[in-house]
C-alpha positions as CSV (number, residue, x, y, z in Angstrom):
1,M,73.8,-112.7,43.1
2,F,74.6,-116.4,43.8
3,E,78.0,-115.4,45.2
4,L,76.3,-113.2,47.8
5,L,73.8,-115.8,48.7
6,F,76.4,-118.6,48.9
7,T,78.7,-116.6,51.2
8,S,75.9,-115.2,53.5
9,F,75.9,-118.2,55.9
10,P,78.0,-116.4,58.6
11,A,75.6,-113.5,58.8
12,V,72.7,-115.8,58.6
13,L,74.0,-117.9,61.5
14,R,74.9,-115.0,63.6
15,Y,71.4,-113.5,62.9
16,L,69.6,-116.8,64.1
17,Y,72.0,-117.0,67.1
18,L,71.1,-113.4,68.3
19,K,67.5,-114.0,67.5
20,K,67.3,-117.3,69.6
21,R,69.0,-115.6,72.5
22,G,66.9,-112.4,72.4
23,L,69.8,-110.3,72.0
24,P,69.6,-107.0,70.0
25,I,70.5,-107.2,66.3
26,T,72.7,-104.1,65.6
27,V,75.5,-103.2,63.3
28,W,77.8,-103.7,66.4
29,T,76.7,-107.2,67.2
30,M,76.7,-108.1,63.5
31,K,80.0,-106.6,62.6
32,T,82.1,-109.7,62.6
33,A,79.6,-111.7,60.6
34,V,79.2,-109.1,58.1
35,F,82.9,-108.6,57.8
36,T,83.4,-112.3,57.3
37,W,80.6,-112.3,54.8
38,A,82.4,-109.5,52.8
39,I,85.8,-111.4,52.9
40,L,84.2,-114.6,51.6
41,A,82.1,-112.9,49.0
42,F,85.2,-111.0,47.7
43,S,87.3,-114.2,47.6
44,L,84.6,-116.0,45.8
45,F,84.1,-113.2,43.4
46,L,87.8,-113.2,42.6
47,L,87.9,-116.9,42.0
48,I,85.0,-117.0,39.8
49,F,85.6,-113.9,37.7
50,Y,89.3,-114.4,37.4
51,F,89.5,-118.1,36.6
52,H,86.3,-118.4,34.5
53,P,86.5,-115.6,32.0
54,K,83.3,-114.5,30.1
55,T,82.7,-112.3,27.2
56,Y,79.6,-111.0,25.4
57,A,81.7,-110.4,22.3
58,G,81.2,-113.7,20.6
59,V,80.1,-114.2,17.1
60,V,79.7,-117.0,14.6
61,P,82.0,-115.6,11.8
62,F,81.3,-116.3,8.1
63,R,82.7,-115.0,4.8
64,T,81.1,-113.4,1.7
65,V,82.0,-113.2,-1.9
66,S,81.3,-110.0,-3.7
67,V,80.2,-110.4,-7.3
68,V,81.7,-107.7,-9.5
69,A,81.5,-107.4,-13.2
70,Q,84.7,-107.6,-15.2
71,T,83.5,-105.2,-17.8
72,A,81.1,-102.3,-17.6
73,G,77.9,-102.0,-19.4
74,P,74.1,-102.3,-19.0
75,V,72.7,-105.6,-17.8
76,T,70.6,-107.3,-20.5
77,D,69.7,-110.5,-18.6
78,L,69.3,-111.4,-15.0
79,Y,69.1,-115.1,-14.0
80,V,69.0,-115.0,-10.2
81,E,67.1,-113.4,-7.3
82,N,67.7,-112.6,-3.7
83,G,67.7,-115.7,-1.5
84,Q,68.3,-118.1,-4.5
85,H,70.9,-120.8,-4.0
86,V,73.5,-121.1,-6.8
87,Q,76.1,-123.6,-7.7
88,K,79.6,-122.8,-8.8
89,G,79.6,-121.9,-12.5
90,D,75.9,-120.9,-12.6
91,L,75.3,-117.9,-14.9
92,L,74.2,-114.8,-12.7
93,F,73.7,-112.1,-15.3
94,R,74.8,-111.0,-18.7
95,I,76.0,-107.6,-19.9
96,E,75.4,-106.0,-23.3
97,N,77.9,-107.6,-25.6
98,S,77.5,-106.2,-29.1
99,A,81.0,-104.5,-29.1
100,Q,82.7,-107.8,-27.9
101,T,80.8,-109.9,-30.4
102,A,81.9,-107.7,-33.3
103,A,85.5,-107.7,-32.1
104,L,85.4,-111.5,-31.9
105,A,84.0,-111.8,-35.4
106,E,86.7,-109.4,-36.9
107,A,89.5,-111.4,-35.0
108,K,88.1,-114.7,-36.4
109,A,87.8,-113.2,-40.0
110,Q,91.5,-112.0,-39.7
111,L,92.5,-115.6,-38.7
112,D,90.6,-117.1,-41.5
113,L,92.3,-114.8,-44.0
114,I,95.8,-115.7,-42.8
115,K,94.9,-119.3,-42.9
116,A,93.7,-118.9,-46.5
117,S,97.0,-117.3,-47.4
118,E,98.8,-120.2,-46.0
119,K,97.6,-122.4,-48.9
120,K,98.8,-119.7,-51.3
121,A,102.1,-119.6,-49.7
122,Q,102.5,-123.4,-50.0
123,D,101.8,-123.1,-53.7
124,A,104.3,-120.4,-53.9
125,V,107.0,-122.7,-52.5
126,I,106.0,-125.3,-55.2
127,V,106.3,-122.7,-58.0
128,A,109.6,-121.5,-56.7
129,Q,110.9,-125.0,-56.5
130,A,109.9,-125.7,-60.0
131,S,111.6,-122.5,-61.2
132,V,114.8,-123.6,-59.3
133,D,114.6,-127.0,-61.1
134,S,114.1,-125.4,-64.5
135,V,117.0,-123.0,-64.2
136,N,119.2,-125.7,-62.9
137,A,118.4,-127.9,-65.9
138,Q,119.3,-124.9,-68.2
139,L,122.5,-124.4,-66.3
140,L,123.4,-128.0,-66.7
141,R,122.8,-127.8,-70.5
142,H,124.7,-124.6,-70.9
143,K,127.7,-126.1,-69.0
144,D,127.7,-129.1,-71.3
145,D,127.5,-126.8,-74.4
146,L,130.4,-124.8,-72.9
147,K,132.5,-128.0,-72.3
148,D,131.9,-129.1,-75.9
149,A,132.9,-125.7,-77.3
150,E,136.1,-125.5,-75.3
151,T,137.0,-129.1,-76.5
152,L,136.5,-128.0,-80.1
153,V,138.6,-124.9,-79.6
154,S,141.4,-127.0,-78.0
155,R,141.4,-129.2,-81.1
156,G,141.6,-126.2,-83.4
157,V,138.2,-126.6,-85.1
158,G,135.9,-124.5,-82.8
159,R,135.2,-120.8,-82.5
160,A,136.6,-118.8,-79.5
161,D,133.8,-116.3,-79.7
162,E,131.3,-119.2,-79.1
163,V,133.2,-120.2,-75.9
164,V,132.9,-116.6,-74.7
165,R,129.2,-116.4,-75.4
166,L,128.5,-119.7,-73.7
167,R,130.6,-118.7,-70.7
168,A,128.5,-115.5,-70.4
169,L,125.3,-117.6,-70.8
170,V,126.4,-119.9,-68.0
171,A,127.2,-117.1,-65.6
172,S,123.9,-115.5,-66.4
173,T,122.1,-118.8,-65.8
174,E,123.8,-119.2,-62.5
175,A,122.7,-115.8,-61.4
176,E,119.1,-116.8,-62.3
177,L,119.6,-119.9,-60.3
178,N,120.7,-117.9,-57.2
179,A,117.7,-115.7,-57.6
180,A,115.3,-118.6,-58.0
181,E,116.8,-120.3,-54.9
182,A,116.5,-117.0,-52.9
183,Q,112.9,-116.8,-54.0
184,L,112.4,-120.4,-52.9
185,D,113.9,-119.5,-49.5
186,L,111.6,-116.6,-49.1
187,A,108.6,-118.9,-49.9
188,R,109.8,-121.4,-47.3
189,I,110.3,-118.7,-44.6
190,D,106.7,-117.6,-45.2
191,V,105.4,-121.1,-44.8
192,E,107.6,-122.2,-42.0
193,Q,107.9,-119.0,-39.9
194,T,106.1,-115.8,-41.0
195,L,102.6,-117.5,-41.5
196,P,102.8,-119.6,-38.3
197,A,103.7,-116.4,-36.4
198,Q,100.9,-114.5,-38.0
199,I,98.4,-117.3,-37.3
200,K,99.5,-117.5,-33.6
201,A,99.1,-113.8,-33.3
202,A,95.7,-113.9,-35.0
203,Q,94.6,-116.8,-32.7
204,T,95.8,-114.8,-29.7
205,A,93.5,-112.0,-30.9
206,V,90.7,-114.4,-31.2
207,D,91.3,-115.8,-27.7
208,K,91.5,-112.2,-26.3
209,A,88.3,-111.2,-28.0
210,Q,86.7,-114.5,-26.7
211,V,87.8,-113.6,-23.1
212,A,86.4,-110.1,-23.4
213,L,83.2,-111.6,-24.7
214,G,83.2,-114.0,-21.7
215,F,83.5,-111.1,-19.3
216,T,80.0,-110.1,-20.3
217,E,78.7,-113.3,-18.7
218,V,79.2,-113.3,-14.9
219,H,79.2,-116.7,-13.3
220,A,79.3,-117.8,-9.7
221,F,82.7,-118.8,-8.3
222,T,81.3,-120.7,-5.3
223,D,78.2,-122.5,-4.1
224,G,76.1,-120.3,-1.9
225,T,73.1,-118.1,-1.5
226,I,72.5,-114.8,-3.2
227,T,71.8,-111.7,-1.2
228,Q,72.0,-107.9,-1.5
229,L,71.2,-108.2,-5.3
230,S,71.2,-104.6,-6.7
231,L,70.8,-105.3,-10.4
232,W,68.0,-105.4,-12.8
233,P,67.8,-105.5,-16.6
234,G,68.9,-102.1,-17.9
235,S,70.9,-101.1,-14.8
236,P,74.6,-100.4,-15.3
237,A,77.0,-103.1,-14.1
238,T,80.3,-101.6,-12.8
239,T,83.7,-102.9,-12.1
240,I,84.1,-101.1,-8.9
241,V,84.8,-103.5,-6.0
242,L,83.1,-101.2,-3.5
243,R,79.8,-101.5,-5.6
244,P,79.3,-105.2,-6.0
245,A,76.3,-106.3,-8.1
246,M,75.4,-108.9,-5.4
247,V,76.8,-110.8,-2.6
248,I,77.0,-114.6,-2.3
249,I,77.1,-116.3,1.2
250,P,79.1,-119.4,0.5
251,D,78.0,-122.8,1.8
252,R,79.9,-124.0,4.8
253,P,82.6,-126.7,3.7
254,E,81.6,-130.0,5.1
255,D,85.2,-130.8,6.1
256,V,85.9,-127.6,7.9
257,P,84.5,-127.2,11.5
258,V,82.6,-124.1,12.5
259,R,84.5,-121.9,14.9
260,V,83.1,-119.2,17.1
261,A,85.2,-116.0,17.5
262,A,85.2,-114.5,21.0
263,G,87.0,-111.3,22.2
264,F,88.1,-111.5,25.8
265,N,89.4,-108.8,28.1
266,Q,93.2,-108.6,27.9
267,V,93.3,-109.6,31.7
268,A,91.8,-112.9,30.8
269,R,94.7,-113.9,28.6
270,G,96.6,-115.5,31.5
271,Q,93.8,-118.0,32.1
272,L,92.9,-118.8,28.5
273,Y,94.6,-121.8,27.0
274,P,93.9,-124.2,24.1
275,G,91.6,-127.0,25.0
276,M,89.9,-124.9,27.8
277,P,86.3,-126.0,28.3
278,A,83.7,-123.4,27.5
279,E,79.9,-123.0,26.9
280,I,78.4,-120.9,24.1
281,A,75.0,-119.4,24.1
282,C,73.9,-117.5,21.0
283,D,71.0,-115.2,20.5
284,S,69.6,-117.3,17.6
285,N,69.6,-120.4,19.5
286,A,67.7,-119.2,22.7
287,S,64.5,-121.1,23.4
288,L,62.2,-121.6,26.4
289,S,62.9,-125.4,26.3
290,F,66.6,-124.6,26.5
291,R,67.2,-127.4,24.1
292,N,70.5,-126.7,22.3
293,T,70.6,-123.2,23.7
294,V,73.8,-123.6,25.7
295,M,76.4,-125.6,23.7
296,P,79.6,-127.1,25.1
297,A,82.8,-126.0,23.3
298,R,86.4,-125.8,23.8
299,V,89.0,-123.1,23.0
300,H,90.8,-124.2,19.8
301,S,93.3,-121.4,19.5
302,I,94.3,-117.9,20.7
303,Q,95.4,-115.1,18.4
304,P,99.0,-114.2,19.3
305,A,98.4,-110.5,18.9
306,V,95.8,-107.9,19.9
307,A,94.4,-106.4,16.7
308,S,94.1,-102.7,18.1
309,G,98.0,-102.7,18.4
310,Q,98.4,-103.2,14.6
311,I,100.3,-100.4,12.9
312,I,99.9,-99.9,9.2
313,P,102.6,-97.9,7.4
314,K,101.2,-94.5,6.2
315,E,102.3,-90.9,5.7
316,D,101.5,-90.0,9.4
317,I,103.6,-91.2,12.4
318,V,101.3,-93.1,14.7
319,D,100.3,-91.5,18.0
320,V,99.9,-94.2,20.5
321,A,97.9,-91.9,22.8
322,Q,95.2,-91.9,20.3
323,R,94.7,-95.7,20.9
324,L,93.3,-95.5,24.5
325,Q,90.7,-98.1,23.8
326,R,92.1,-101.4,24.7
327,G,91.6,-104.2,22.1
328,S,90.6,-107.7,23.0
329,V,92.2,-111.1,22.9
330,L,90.7,-113.1,20.1
331,A,90.0,-116.8,20.8
332,M,88.6,-119.2,18.4
333,L,86.3,-122.0,19.8
334,E,85.0,-125.3,18.4
335,L,81.8,-126.9,19.5
336,E,82.2,-130.1,21.4
337,Y,79.5,-131.9,19.3
338,P,79.6,-131.5,15.5
339,E,75.9,-131.9,15.3
340,H,75.4,-128.5,16.9
341,E,77.3,-126.7,14.0
342,A,74.2,-127.0,11.7
343,M,72.2,-125.2,14.5
344,L,74.4,-122.0,14.5
345,L,73.3,-119.1,12.5
346,D,76.1,-117.2,10.6
347,G,76.7,-113.9,12.2
348,S,74.8,-114.6,15.4
349,G,75.9,-112.9,18.6
350,C,77.0,-115.1,21.4
351,I,77.9,-115.2,25.1
352,V,81.0,-117.3,25.6
353,Q,81.8,-118.6,29.2
354,T,85.0,-120.5,29.8
355,Y,86.0,-122.7,32.8
356,T,89.4,-123.2,34.2
357,D,90.1,-126.9,34.8
358,N,93.9,-127.3,34.4
359,L,94.8,-126.5,38.0
360,S,96.0,-129.3,40.3
361,G,95.5,-130.0,44.0
362,V,92.6,-129.3,46.3
363,G,92.7,-125.6,45.4
364,G,92.4,-126.4,41.7
365,H,89.3,-128.6,42.3
366,I,87.7,-125.8,44.3
367,I,88.3,-123.4,41.6
368,A,86.9,-125.8,38.9
369,A,83.9,-126.4,41.2
370,T,83.1,-122.7,41.4
371,G,82.5,-122.7,37.6
372,M,79.1,-124.1,38.5
373,I,78.1,-120.8,39.7
374,K,79.1,-119.2,36.3
375,A,77.2,-121.9,34.4
376,V,74.1,-121.2,36.4
377,G,74.5,-117.5,35.8
378,L,74.8,-118.1,32.1
379,R,71.6,-120.0,32.0
380,L,69.8,-117.3,34.0
381,K,71.2,-114.7,31.6
382,V,69.7,-116.6,28.6
383,F,66.3,-117.0,30.5
384,G,66.2,-113.3,31.3
385,A,67.0,-112.5,27.7
386,I,64.1,-114.7,26.5
387,L,61.7,-113.1,28.9
388,T,62.7,-109.5,28.3
389,G,63.2,-110.0,24.5
390,V,66.4,-107.8,24.5
391,G,68.8,-110.5,23.5
392,L,72.0,-111.6,25.2
393,G,73.9,-108.4,24.6
394,G,75.7,-107.0,27.6
395,G,78.8,-105.4,28.6
396,G,82.1,-106.3,30.3
397,G,84.9,-108.7,29.4
398,H,84.8,-111.1,32.4
């Protein structure tokens, strides 16, 4: 509309000239002016639509966190409701836990039993050590007796059978000492190796049972707002990711800027560049006062690939002819003024209008100046959307 009005001056001047001279106004007498008008309009359309790409496919993206139970079972307690804001670590709901509680109690009892046997094993070490000491004392005494008997025999006053008996007694006592020392080694192995391993295994079983019990309490993993709550006491909680119990919309991080995602026609790729000035008008920010309705922004980055061309390995070979619909070039934009970020509603649809300003020379200034027409058109589009109540949705990529 503006382009046609702006370039209509040759036809208007020709019309006024013919009117003043009283000459007939016909197609033949207006042909040059109309042709000039068409050339100027086409040139202006080309400059504006090519160098200042626009898209209706703008959106304020946001992420969600699906809350899924780690174990199945009926819900016994629900601590949140839709729209409630939660902090990280807040208890959301509890699942029936009698089986997990019993398993934990059993694991703790087994651990206590093994720890009790540890004292018994330590006493067994003391007893075994005492037995070794006793047998060792007997062995020393028998060896002394054997030595005395051998001395008497060597002097011709002793009995040879007594020496034989004492030698057998020493050998028997040495065997008893070996058995006592082996028993002591076994007792020490129980105290130093077997029981610690059993205690560690029992403690692991307790920890495992504790984790299983902890799975019956579902906590928030992030700060955010509860939505799509589908649970109530008595309803079954499942572990299926596709059936979350609720969804949390996380709070925006204060140190991360809000970026608007915009999908441009692939033809616009040659004009888009990081740092390119732009304006964003979102449905949720439209107002009659136009205050904070059209927000200045800049292109932050451009995705290096078109999503529709992605090929995922699967059993069928991809037929490219099935992908006739062209994808869009994804650009991420950041608002020029940080205070506008709080005014954006997550998920809101937006019109994104960009303006080329990186061309040099007189032609570059003329092209940059034609962006004013697109800026006025954007505001008229917003005003029309407000009056009609149909929103900013539209079609086309430029």
